[in-house]
N, CA, C and O of each residue as an XYZ file, in Angstrom:
868
protein
N     100.693    102.173     77.839
C     100.012    102.708     76.717
C     100.246    104.209     76.577
O     100.362    104.877     77.604
N     100.316    104.741     75.467
C     100.621    106.077     75.286
C      99.384    106.980     75.519
O      98.246    106.519     75.429
N      99.621    108.215     75.806
C      98.548    109.148     76.249
C      97.534    109.296     75.162
O      97.900    109.371     73.989
N      96.281    109.341     75.500
C      95.194    109.462     74.584
C      94.486    110.795     74.909
O      94.637    111.386     75.978
N      93.710    111.212     73.909
C      92.894    112.453     74.052
C      91.479    112.080     73.834
O      91.164    111.031     73.274
N      90.537    113.038     74.328
C      89.122    112.877     74.186
C      88.444    112.513     75.421
O      89.096    111.939     76.293
N      87.181    112.785     75.605
C      86.511    112.638     76.870
C      86.152    111.157     77.097
O      86.139    110.723     78.249
N      85.877    110.405     76.108
C      85.536    108.969     76.342
C      86.566    108.173     75.545
O      86.456    107.940     74.341
N      87.597    107.767     76.338
C      88.708    107.040     75.772
C      88.674    105.561     76.195
O      88.288    105.252     77.323
N      89.054    104.699     75.346
C      89.095    103.310     75.731
C      90.541    102.904     76.113
O      91.492    103.461     75.567
N      90.705    101.992     76.994
C      91.956    101.525     77.487
C      92.650    100.972     76.258
O      93.875    101.033     76.150
N      91.917    100.462     75.384
C      92.531     99.917     74.067
C      92.974    101.064     73.286
O      92.145    101.887     72.898
N      94.257    101.192     73.015
C      94.788    102.331     72.249
C      94.327    102.320     70.859
O      93.707    103.305     70.457
N      94.561    101.290     70.036
C      94.150    101.297     68.692
C      94.365     99.894     68.137
O      95.492     99.398     68.123
N      93.299     99.256     67.683
C      93.407     97.976     67.012
C      93.708     98.260     65.540
O      92.846     98.232     64.661
N      94.997     98.535     65.343
C      95.402     99.118     63.977
C      95.152     98.081     62.940
O      94.969     98.429     61.773
N      95.133     96.766     63.309
C      94.880     95.776     62.323
C      93.525     95.152     62.495
O      93.350     93.955     62.263
N      92.568     95.948     62.898
C      91.223     95.403     63.102
C      90.753     94.658     61.868
O      90.888     95.142     60.745
N      90.200     93.475     62.091
C      89.728     92.745     60.977
C      90.737     91.803     60.362
O      90.411     90.941     59.546
N      92.015     92.004     60.797
C      93.108     91.130     60.144
C      92.991     89.756     60.742
O      93.280     88.763     60.074
N      92.570     89.675     62.001
C      92.431     88.471     62.706
C      93.652     87.745     63.027
O      94.618     87.822     62.267
N      93.689     87.001     64.159
C      94.816     86.161     64.393
C      94.359     84.894     64.983
O      93.464     84.904     65.829
N      94.934     83.771     64.578
C      94.425     82.426     64.877
C      94.300     82.197     66.389
O      95.159     82.607     67.169
N      93.280     81.575     66.753
C      93.177     81.162     68.184
C      92.749     79.705     68.178
O      91.671     79.351     67.701
N      93.631     78.868     68.725
C      93.404     77.467     68.764
C      92.805     77.112     70.102
O      92.967     77.845     71.077
N      92.063     75.908     70.156
C      91.438     75.499     71.325
C      92.386     75.297     72.498
O      93.559     75.014     72.256
N      91.948     75.427     73.789
C      92.787     75.183     74.905
C      93.107     73.707     74.891
O      92.248     72.883     74.576
N      94.374     73.356     75.239
C      94.811     71.993     75.123
C      94.667     71.193     76.381
O      94.616     69.963     76.372
N      94.603     71.932     77.467
C      94.569     71.209     78.787
C      93.385     71.767     79.588
O      93.033     72.939     79.452
N      92.781     70.922     80.419
C      91.701     71.328     81.285
C      92.307     72.155     82.435
O      93.389     71.830     82.923
N      91.640     73.182     82.851
C      92.117     74.031     83.900
C      91.093     74.035     85.062
O      89.921     73.720     84.859
N      91.533     74.381     86.231
C      90.625     74.524     87.384
C      89.475     75.436     87.086
O      89.605     76.300     86.220
N      88.359     75.296     87.751
C      87.189     76.165     87.489
C      87.600     77.591     87.850
O      88.248     77.854     88.862
N      87.185     78.491     86.965
C      87.482     79.893     87.167
C      86.199     80.649     87.616
O      85.201     80.639     86.896
N      86.225     81.282     88.763
C      85.035     81.948     89.332
C      84.934     83.412     88.812
O      83.883     84.047     88.907
N      86.034     83.906     88.276
C      86.069     85.227     87.833
C      87.490     85.734     87.512
O      88.448     84.988     87.716
N      87.655     86.935     87.034
C      88.956     87.479     86.750
C      89.072     88.890     87.322
O      88.105     89.614     87.558
N      90.326     89.199     87.516
C      90.636     90.650     87.918
C      91.725     91.125     86.945
O      92.802     90.536     86.846
N      91.406     92.197     86.240
C      92.396     92.875     85.390
C      93.075     94.014     86.075
O      92.403     94.933     86.544
N      94.293     93.996     86.150
C      95.086     95.069     86.839
C      95.671     96.061     85.782
O      96.423     95.678     84.886
N      95.284     97.343     85.941
C      95.731     98.393     85.076
C      96.657     99.282     85.790
O      96.226     99.935     86.740
N      97.848     99.371     85.439
C      98.928    100.140     86.101
C      99.020    101.534     85.466
O      99.018    101.694     84.245
N      99.104    102.574     86.391
C      99.288    103.916     85.951
C     100.808    104.162     85.789
O     101.498    104.362     86.788
N     101.313    104.150     84.604
C     102.719    104.134     84.295
C     103.498    105.289     84.922
O     104.486    105.051     85.617
N     103.058    106.590     84.684
C     103.793    107.632     85.309
C     104.018    107.495     86.828
O     105.097    107.806     87.332
N     102.998    107.032     87.537
C     103.169    106.780     89.011
C     104.189    105.685     89.243
O     105.074    105.823     90.087
N     104.068    104.571     88.477
C     105.018    103.476     88.685
C     106.430    103.892     88.440
O     107.328    103.566     89.217
N     106.648    104.639     87.319
C     108.017    105.020     86.936
C     108.522    106.025     87.973
O     109.691    105.952     88.349
N     107.717    106.935     88.439
C     108.275    107.952     89.423
C     108.546    107.371     90.753
O     109.435    107.856     91.453
N     107.783    106.280     91.183
C     108.047    105.734     92.479
C     109.156    104.719     92.550
O     109.652    104.389     93.627
N     109.547    104.218     91.369
C     110.592    103.243     91.297
C     111.559    103.683     90.219
O     111.292    103.402     89.051
N     112.673    104.358     90.523
C     113.575    104.822     89.542
C     114.163    103.683     88.664
O     114.610    103.912     87.540
N     114.143    102.424     89.235
C     114.725    101.303     88.453
C     113.915    101.037     87.238
O     114.423    100.471     86.270
N     112.676    101.422     87.249
C     111.761    101.179     86.089
C     111.915    102.214     84.974
O     111.370    102.056     83.882
N     112.659    103.263     85.269
C     112.832    104.323     84.286
C     113.362    103.909     82.908
O     113.115    104.541     81.880
N     114.101    102.811     82.965
C     114.689    102.273     81.668
C     113.803    101.365     80.955
O     114.149    100.880     79.878
N     112.637    101.097     81.513
C     111.676    100.214     80.859
C     111.048    100.924     79.607
O     110.944    102.150     79.581
N     110.642    100.150     78.600
C     110.069    100.735     77.435
C     108.840    101.647     77.770
O     108.706    102.749     77.237
N     107.965    101.148     78.661
C     106.810    101.908     78.978
C     107.029    103.283     79.531
O     106.244    104.212     79.341
N     108.218    103.371     80.275
C     108.634    104.668     80.870
C     109.303    105.494     79.731
O     109.009    106.682     79.596
N     110.122    104.933     78.981
C     110.991    105.679     78.023
C     110.090    106.213     76.890
O     110.357    107.275     76.326
N     109.027    105.468     76.568
C     108.180    105.883     75.413
C     107.013    106.575     75.794
O     106.214    106.878     74.908
N     106.760    106.901     77.074
C     105.667    107.785     77.468
C     104.295    107.096     77.527
O     103.269    107.718     77.251
N     104.290    105.816     77.886
C     103.022    105.145     78.078
C     102.359    105.691     79.278
O     103.030    106.011     80.260
N     101.034    105.818     79.248
C     100.260    106.261     80.429
C      99.657    105.164     81.216
O      99.516    105.260     82.435
N      99.267    104.032     80.479
C      98.625    102.979     81.196
C      99.192    101.680     80.657
O      99.594    101.597     79.497
N      99.220    100.668     81.509
C      99.825     99.379     81.164
C      99.032     98.283     81.871
O      98.728     98.425     83.056
N      98.706     97.250     81.216
C      98.005     96.045     81.837
C      99.111     95.195     82.391
O     100.017     94.801     81.657
N      99.059     94.901     83.670
C     100.029     93.983     84.250
C      99.508     92.557     84.277
O     100.272     91.614     84.482
N      98.196     92.399     84.069
C      97.706     91.002     84.006
C      96.197     90.843     84.170
O      95.497     91.736     84.647
N      95.717     89.642     83.744
C      94.387     89.283     83.924
C      94.476     88.006     84.771
O      94.862     86.946     84.280
N      94.093     88.137     86.110
C      94.320     87.154     87.083
C      93.025     86.313     87.414
O      92.006     86.853     87.843
N      93.127     85.012     87.197
C      91.885     84.201     87.462
C      91.683     83.935     88.959
O      92.638     83.817     89.726
N      90.433     83.847     89.335
C      90.115     83.489     90.771
C      89.702     82.051     90.757
O      88.643     81.693     90.241
N      90.537     81.237     91.323
C      90.243     79.793     91.351
C      90.564     79.256     92.757
O      91.049     79.976     93.629
N      90.268     77.946     92.936
C      90.688     77.301     94.164
C      92.033     76.699     94.150
O      92.493     76.151     95.152
N      92.664     76.787     93.054
C      94.043     76.169     92.917
C      95.045     77.105     93.548
O      94.905     78.327     93.517
N      96.086     76.475     94.133
C      97.136     77.211     94.739
C      98.412     77.279     93.817
O      99.366     77.998     94.115
N      98.385     76.529     92.725
C      99.470     76.460     91.821
C      98.976     76.634     90.430
O      98.385     75.711     89.869
N      99.202     77.836     89.817
C      98.751     78.083     88.467
C      99.956     78.038     87.409
O      99.788     78.476     86.270
N     101.109     77.522     87.805
C     102.221     77.510     86.957
C     101.945     76.715     85.685
O     101.243     75.704     85.735
N     102.491     77.157     84.530
C     102.512     76.367     83.329
C     103.926     76.588     82.650
O     104.533     77.659     82.676
N     104.338     75.491     82.074
C     105.605     75.626     81.382
C     105.390     75.789     79.807
O     106.332     75.822     79.015
N     104.130     75.881     79.464
C     103.833     76.012     78.019
C     104.320     77.334     77.532
O     104.294     78.306     78.287
N     104.770     77.423     76.288
C     105.391     78.563     75.685
C     104.254     79.606     75.275
O     103.097     79.270     75.022
N     104.709     80.852     75.245
C     103.799     81.901     74.722
C     104.109     82.011     73.248
O     105.139     82.545     72.837
N     103.186     81.490     72.471
C     103.276     81.476     71.039
C     102.234     82.485     70.411
O     101.055     82.170     70.254
N     102.709     83.623     70.088
C     101.855     84.644     69.494
C     102.304     84.923     68.051
O     103.509     85.001     67.808
N     101.408     85.073     67.111
C     101.745     85.537     65.869
C     102.399     86.941     65.863
O     102.157     87.721     66.783
N     103.248     87.287     64.814
C     103.783     88.680     64.866
C     102.770     89.652     64.955
O     102.949     90.636     65.673
N     101.621     89.486     64.251
C     100.573     90.458     64.338
C      99.956     90.643     65.713
O      99.760     91.762     66.187
N      99.647     89.474     66.357
C      99.077     89.501     67.663
C     100.073     90.121     68.698
O      99.689     90.902     69.569
N     101.387     89.725     68.550
C     102.390     90.216     69.484
C     102.510     91.749     69.373
O     102.780     92.398     70.384
N     102.322     92.341     68.207
C     102.379     93.741     67.985
C     101.174     94.412     68.650
O     101.337     95.425     69.331
N      99.976     93.867     68.466
C      98.786     94.318     69.111
C      98.850     94.344     70.618
O      98.534     95.354     71.247
N      99.277     93.184     71.221
C      99.316     92.997     72.603
C     100.373     93.978     73.187
O     100.199     94.446     74.312
N     101.429     94.285     72.470
C     102.501     95.172     72.977
C     101.952     96.504     73.173
O     102.597     97.262     73.898
N     100.862     96.921     72.645
C     100.338     98.275     72.806
C      99.687     98.460     74.108
O      99.461     99.597     74.522
N      99.354     97.350     74.816
C      98.826     97.514     76.206
C      99.713     96.775     77.170
O      99.609     97.019     78.372
N     100.547     95.921     76.744
C     101.566     95.243     77.564
C     102.908     95.224     76.931
O     103.284     94.182     76.394
N     103.700     96.327     76.944
C     104.843     96.462     76.116
C     106.051     95.606     76.480
O     106.948     95.441     75.653
N     106.099     95.083     77.632
C     107.279     94.327     78.098
C     107.061     92.865     77.762
O     106.211     92.225     78.382
N     107.793     92.307     76.803
C     107.627     90.930     76.429
C     108.003     89.938     77.548
O     107.343     88.920     77.758
N     109.123     90.292     78.272
C     109.501     89.396     79.382
C     108.410     89.376     80.407
O     108.120     88.304     80.938
N     107.767     90.512     80.735
C     106.679     90.563     81.734
C     105.463     89.675     81.212
O     104.855     88.921     81.972
N     105.175     89.806     79.957
C     104.088     88.967     79.394
C     104.358     87.451     79.517
O     103.489     86.669     79.902
N     105.600     87.080     79.173
C     105.975     85.686     79.358
C     105.905     85.188     80.768
O     105.420     84.087     81.031
N     106.407     86.029     81.712
C     106.323     85.696     83.162
C     104.950     85.564     83.594
O     104.632     84.624     84.323
N     104.035     86.501     83.174
C     102.675     86.454     83.608
C     102.045     85.162     83.136
O     101.403     84.476     83.931
N     102.209     84.787     81.820
C     101.641     83.553     81.343
C     102.078     82.330     82.204
O     101.262     81.497     82.599
N     103.339     82.272     82.457
C     103.851     81.110     83.220
C     103.271     81.090     84.619
O     103.098     80.017     85.198
N     102.967     82.249     85.174
C     102.368     82.350     86.513
C     100.899     81.909     86.552
O     100.461     81.248     87.493
N     100.182     82.274     85.551
C      98.712     82.089     85.583
C      98.217     81.051     84.604
O      97.080     80.608     84.764
N      98.967     80.622     83.601
C      98.481     79.797     82.518
C      97.872     78.535     82.880
O      96.992     78.035     82.181
N      98.324     77.968     83.998
C      97.783     76.598     84.397
C      96.455     76.682     84.993
O      95.848     75.650     85.280
N      95.918     77.943     85.219
C      94.625     78.020     85.879
C      93.524     78.763     84.974
O      92.477     79.193     85.458
N      93.845     78.870     83.673
C      92.933     79.492     82.772
C      92.519     78.498     81.691
O      93.400     77.809     81.176
N      91.306     78.375     81.323
C      90.853     77.395     80.361
C      91.113     77.838     78.919
O      90.198     77.804     78.096
N      92.380     78.264     78.589
C      92.673     78.705     77.284
C      94.189     78.672     77.127
O      94.916     78.572     78.116
N      94.682     78.758     75.850
C      96.082     78.773     75.573
C      96.512     80.233     75.679
O      95.698     81.123     75.923
N      97.881     80.468     75.478
C      98.442     81.765     75.646
C      97.783     82.766     74.634
O      97.433     83.888     75.001
N      97.634     82.341     73.404
C      97.062     83.169     72.340
C      95.668     83.584     72.733
O      95.322     84.755     72.572
N      94.872     82.709     73.226
C      93.520     83.036     73.622
C      93.551     83.953     74.866
O      92.774     84.903     74.954
N      94.445     83.664     75.817
C      94.551     84.461     76.985
C      94.860     85.958     76.707
O      94.212     86.837     77.274
N      95.817     86.229     75.862
C      96.127     87.599     75.527
C      95.114     88.188     74.632
O      94.938     89.406     74.654
N      94.427     87.418     73.839
C      93.340     87.904     73.083
C      92.192     88.399     74.006
O      91.570     89.434     73.768
N      91.951     87.602     75.066
C      90.928     88.033     75.982
C      91.302     89.361     76.681
O      90.463     90.234     76.899
N      92.575     89.464     77.014
C      93.013     90.780     77.639
C      92.664     91.919     76.675
O      92.050     92.913     77.062
N      93.057     91.758     75.455
C      92.796     92.808     74.438
C      91.302     93.084     74.320
O      90.887     94.240     74.240
N      90.483     92.013     74.309
C      89.007     92.286     74.258
C      88.477     93.073     75.443
O      87.633     93.951     75.264
N      88.950     92.781     76.654
C      88.597     93.469     77.843
C      89.025     94.968     77.780
O      88.268     95.896     78.064
N      90.300     95.101     77.382
C      90.784     96.398     77.229
C      90.133     97.326     76.230
O      90.002     98.536     76.413
N      89.718     96.637     75.115
C      88.994     97.417     74.095
C      87.690     97.965     74.588
O      87.281     99.039     74.146
N      86.991     97.260     75.511
C      85.711     97.635     75.936
C      85.779     98.649     77.124
O      84.850     99.427     77.336
N      86.859     98.615     77.857
C      86.922     99.484     79.070
C      87.266    100.929     78.713
O      88.285    101.243     78.097
N      86.327    101.791     79.152
C      86.483    103.241     78.903
C      87.065    103.779     80.195
O      86.741    103.292     81.278
N      87.965    104.833     80.077
C      88.619    105.354     81.175
C      88.426    106.910     81.248
O      88.348    107.559     80.205
N      88.352    107.490     82.444
C      88.250    108.955     82.518
C      89.543    109.589     82.070
O      90.626    109.024     82.230
N      89.413    110.757     81.512
C      90.538    111.484     80.963
C      91.544    111.923     81.999
O      92.674    112.225     81.614
N      91.242    111.983     83.255
C      92.197    112.280     84.290
C      93.281    111.246     84.365
O      94.396    111.556     84.784
N      92.986    109.993     83.963
C      94.053    108.974     84.117
C      95.127    108.986     83.022
O      96.146    108.308     83.164
N      94.921    109.746     81.927
C      95.911    109.860     80.938
C      96.326    111.296     80.659
O      96.960    111.590     79.646
N      95.960    112.174     81.567
C      96.295    113.595     81.413
C      97.813    113.878     81.703
O      98.483    113.164     82.449
N      98.292    114.973     81.053
C      99.619    115.366     81.402
C      99.748    116.069     82.750
O     100.845    116.263     83.273
N      98.622    116.434     83.279
C      98.584    117.287     84.467
C      98.445    116.366     85.728
O      97.568    115.506     85.815
N      99.355    116.608     86.672
C      99.233    115.960     87.972
C      98.127    116.655     88.818
O      98.084    117.882     88.909
N      97.234    115.834     89.435
C      96.119    116.515     90.116
C      95.685    115.637     91.313
O      95.994    114.448     91.400
N      94.971    116.284     92.201
C      94.351    115.599     93.339
C      92.981    115.170     92.888
O      92.350    115.905     92.129
N      92.466    113.997     93.318
C      91.164    113.607     92.962
C      90.553    112.791     94.134
O      91.241    112.112     94.896
N      89.229    112.911     94.212
C      88.512    112.237     95.214
C      88.247    110.784     94.674
O      87.890    110.598     93.511
N      88.428    109.828     95.516
C      88.116    108.375     95.150
C      86.706    108.249     94.681
O      86.452    107.569     93.686
N      85.748    108.890     95.369
C      84.323    108.768     94.955
C      84.047    109.346     93.623
O      83.241    108.804     92.867
N      84.722    110.494     93.287
C      84.540    111.050     91.991
C      85.135    110.219     90.846
O      84.544    110.112     89.772
N      86.261    109.660     91.083
C      86.809    108.722     90.027
C      86.025    107.459     89.858
O      85.903    106.932     88.752
N      85.489    106.969     90.956
C      84.644    105.739     90.859
C      83.341    106.034     90.100
O      82.838    105.228     89.316
N      82.822    107.256     90.387
C      81.553    107.694     89.737
C      81.805    107.785     88.236
O      80.972    107.326     87.454
N      82.908    108.353     87.817
C      83.250    108.499     86.380
C      83.447    107.098     85.723
O      83.024    106.889     84.586
N      84.055    106.195     86.408
C      84.286    104.893     85.908
C      82.899    104.205     85.711
O      82.680    103.561     84.685
N      82.036    104.330     86.618
C      80.702    103.683     86.496
C      79.874    104.250     85.306
O      79.219    103.533     84.549
N      79.961    105.583     85.213
C      79.246    106.279     84.188
C      79.721    105.916     82.783
O      78.906    105.826     81.865
N      80.960    105.716     82.610
C      81.560    105.424     81.320
C      81.410    103.980     80.969
O      81.405    103.646     79.784
N      81.277    103.043     81.998
C      81.265    101.637     81.705
C      79.871    100.999     82.227
O      79.704    100.636     83.392
N      78.975    100.919     81.292
C      77.663    100.345     81.676
C      77.745     98.978     82.224
O      78.384     98.102     81.642
N      77.091     98.766     83.371
C      77.099     97.394     84.004
C      78.205     97.180     85.014
O      78.260     96.147     85.681
N      79.097     98.176     85.125
C      80.227     98.035     86.056
C      79.654     98.383     87.456
O      79.262     99.531     87.663
N      79.591     97.436     88.424
C      79.050     97.759     89.801
C      80.040     98.652     90.580
O      81.209     98.774     90.215
N      79.567     99.229     91.589
C      80.400    100.270     92.372
C      81.632     99.516     92.930
O      82.730    100.071     92.889
N      81.498     98.292     93.444
C      82.590     97.584     94.002
C      83.198     96.603     92.989
O      83.874     95.650     93.376
N      82.951     96.844     91.669
C      83.613     96.021     90.649
C      84.936     96.730     90.165
O      85.635     96.268     89.263
N      85.200     97.832     90.810
C      86.499     98.583     90.527
C      87.083     98.951     91.855
O      86.382     99.421     92.752
N      88.383     98.737     91.983
C      89.140     99.007     93.207
C      90.375     99.771     92.852
O      90.996     99.544     91.814
N      90.742    100.725     93.765
C      91.928    101.609     93.508
C      92.998    101.258     94.524
O      92.744    101.069     95.713
N      94.244    101.178     93.976
C      95.396    100.931     94.821
C      96.384    102.124     94.831
O      96.721    102.619     93.755
N      96.847    102.589     95.964
C      97.717    103.714     96.117
C      98.991    103.302     96.819
O      99.052    102.286     97.512
N     100.000    104.118     96.618
C     101.324    104.017     97.284
C     101.637    105.309     97.978
O     101.558    106.368     97.355
N     101.994    105.268     99.258
C     102.327    106.497     99.924
C     103.684    107.004     99.452
O     104.542    106.178     99.139
N     103.930    108.296     99.382
C     105.168    108.905     98.965
C     105.333    110.257     99.738
O     104.427    110.670    100.462
N     106.433    110.894     99.580
C     106.628    112.237    100.148
C     105.546    113.206     99.804
O     105.245    114.115    100.578
N     104.957    113.025     98.652
C     103.974    113.925     98.057
C     102.508    113.458     98.432
O     101.521    114.014     97.952
N     102.437    112.486     99.248
C     101.093    111.972     99.590
C     100.814    110.687     98.979
O     101.736    110.096     98.417
N      99.606    110.165     99.023
C      99.183    108.945     98.378
C      98.999    109.125     96.864
O      98.305    110.029     96.399
N      99.662    108.212     96.108
C      99.613    108.309     94.682
C      98.904    107.087     94.124
O      99.210    105.952     94.491
N      97.907    107.347     93.187
C      97.248    106.219     92.639
C      98.165    105.451     91.676
O      98.750    106.029     90.760
N      98.275    104.146     91.904
C      99.199    103.293     91.081
C      98.547    102.288     90.261
O      99.088    101.894     89.228
N      97.371    101.825     90.664
C      96.741    100.725     89.981
C      95.186    100.835     90.109
O      94.632    101.311     91.099
N      94.541    100.350     89.017
C      93.050    100.185     89.043
C      92.697     98.712     88.746
O      93.136     98.149     87.743
N      91.927     98.126     89.604
C      91.552     96.759     89.401
C      90.090     96.603     88.992
O      89.187     97.101     89.664
N      89.879     95.916     87.899
C      88.559     95.708     87.324
C      88.105     94.219     87.459
O      88.872     93.342     87.062
N      87.017     93.926     87.946
C      86.578     92.507     88.113
C      85.581     92.044     87.158
O      84.610     92.742     86.865
N      85.793     90.858     86.650
C      84.913     90.287     85.616
C      84.473     88.854     85.899
O      85.170     88.045     86.510
N      83.220     88.598     85.391
C      82.748     87.170     85.429
C      83.539     86.418     84.399
O      84.229     87.006     83.566
N      83.430     85.068     84.467
C      84.139     84.262     83.542
C      83.659     84.368     82.067
O      84.309     83.916     81.124
N      82.495     84.987     81.953
C      82.026     85.223     80.575
C      82.327     86.590     80.074
O      81.862     86.928     78.986
N      83.082     87.429     80.785
C      83.544     88.686     80.360
C      82.763     89.933     80.882
O      83.195     91.074     80.717
N      81.542     89.645     81.546
C      80.801     90.729     82.073
C      81.412     91.217     83.322
O      82.152     90.478     83.972
N      81.128     92.500     83.719
C      81.592     93.045     84.970
C      80.871     92.386     86.130
O      79.696     92.029     86.049
N      81.641     92.236     87.242
C      81.006     91.767     88.450
C      81.641     92.453     89.643
O      82.656     93.141     89.537
N      80.961     92.224     90.855
C      81.483     92.762     92.105
C      82.856     92.041     92.398
O      83.008     90.850     92.127
N      83.775     92.756     92.921
C      85.070     92.124     93.232
C      84.859     91.302     94.488
O      84.073     91.684     95.354
N      85.541     90.193     94.596
C      85.531     89.319     95.727
C      86.315     89.902     96.883
O      86.962     90.935     96.710
N      86.289     89.298     98.036
C      86.953     89.817     99.183
C      88.437     89.861     99.036
O      89.091     90.634     99.735
N      89.022     89.047     98.138
C      90.448     88.964     97.929
C      90.987     90.105     97.067
O      92.195     90.314     96.947
N      90.051     90.825     96.480
C      90.466     91.967     95.576
C      90.001     93.205     96.283
O      88.793     93.424     96.375
N      90.871     94.013     96.779
C      90.515     95.208     97.534
C      91.461     96.373     97.243
O      92.602     96.181     96.822
N      90.968     97.555     97.474
C      91.794     98.726     97.328
C      92.350     99.294     98.622
O      91.904     98.888     99.695
N      93.266    100.179     98.569
C      93.811    100.749     99.840
C      93.958    102.259     99.754
O      94.686    102.861    100.543
N      93.270    102.869     98.800
C      93.401    104.320     98.613
C      92.541    105.064     99.663
O      91.449    104.624    100.021
N      93.054    106.160    100.122
C      92.319    107.054    101.017
C      91.143    107.784    100.240
O      90.936    107.479     99.066
N      90.417    108.685    100.837
C      89.353    109.335    100.174
C      89.869    110.240     99.038
O      89.167    110.464     98.052
N      91.083    110.749     99.183
C      91.684    111.648     98.190
C      93.108    111.253     97.925
O      93.852    110.927     98.850
N      93.503    111.278     96.643
C      94.845    110.881     96.267
C      95.341    111.629     95.069
O      94.581    112.345     94.418
N      96.609    111.475     94.768
C      97.244    112.143     93.646
C      97.254    111.232     92.329
O      97.644    110.066     92.383
N      96.843    111.776     91.243
C      96.998    111.114     89.943
C      98.229    111.745     89.281
O      98.186    112.937     88.974
N      99.270    111.045     89.057
C     100.485    111.546     88.500
C     100.326    111.800     87.012
O      99.917    110.920     86.253
N     100.649    112.988     86.619
C     100.530    113.328     85.226
C     101.480    112.516     84.307
O     102.529    112.046     84.747
N     101.094    112.367     83.047
C     101.951    111.652     82.147
C     103.137    112.523     81.760
O     103.120    113.735     81.975
N     104.191    111.893     81.176
C     105.413    112.604     80.936
C     105.834    112.539     79.476
O     106.865    113.100     79.105
């Protein structure tokens, strides 16, 4: 997602076609029971700087600051593969691309998790958009400035901006580099009805007390 301005910003860049609507058909197959979801938000400047092979990706070339890599269901199933196709209307595909710009990555994600969610591809990506629209993010995550930040301070800001988000409903992932630990991902946990919830034991962070937030480019 491209850099945004303002103190209270939503992860959702802009629903440019708000109200246009896009068709959502019922899920065609029963899926295993879903106990909750985890949405992974990637910090694009960090990802692109840590892996030069990604520099040719659209999200790197076009200056996205945030990117959703997936909404992952928590189920008892070990195999969530589906062969069903990702069929999005042109309007929905355009909207989804604003938070998930890589079409191949979107298709691979759906084939990886689609067998374990009680919805079809259109409904699944609509759900991601709905979650992204509601999630507010601190301005430090989309700033052009590279900075050091305390984990506790970032967590406090996330909780203040997002009513109902519990302290352990958000987890931070970091990757070590020559410049120290860099924040790469933020994980947000949801109940199956879309409300925030505490993350389960399988969703955890690995960041130290202080880390670097890579500035956008």
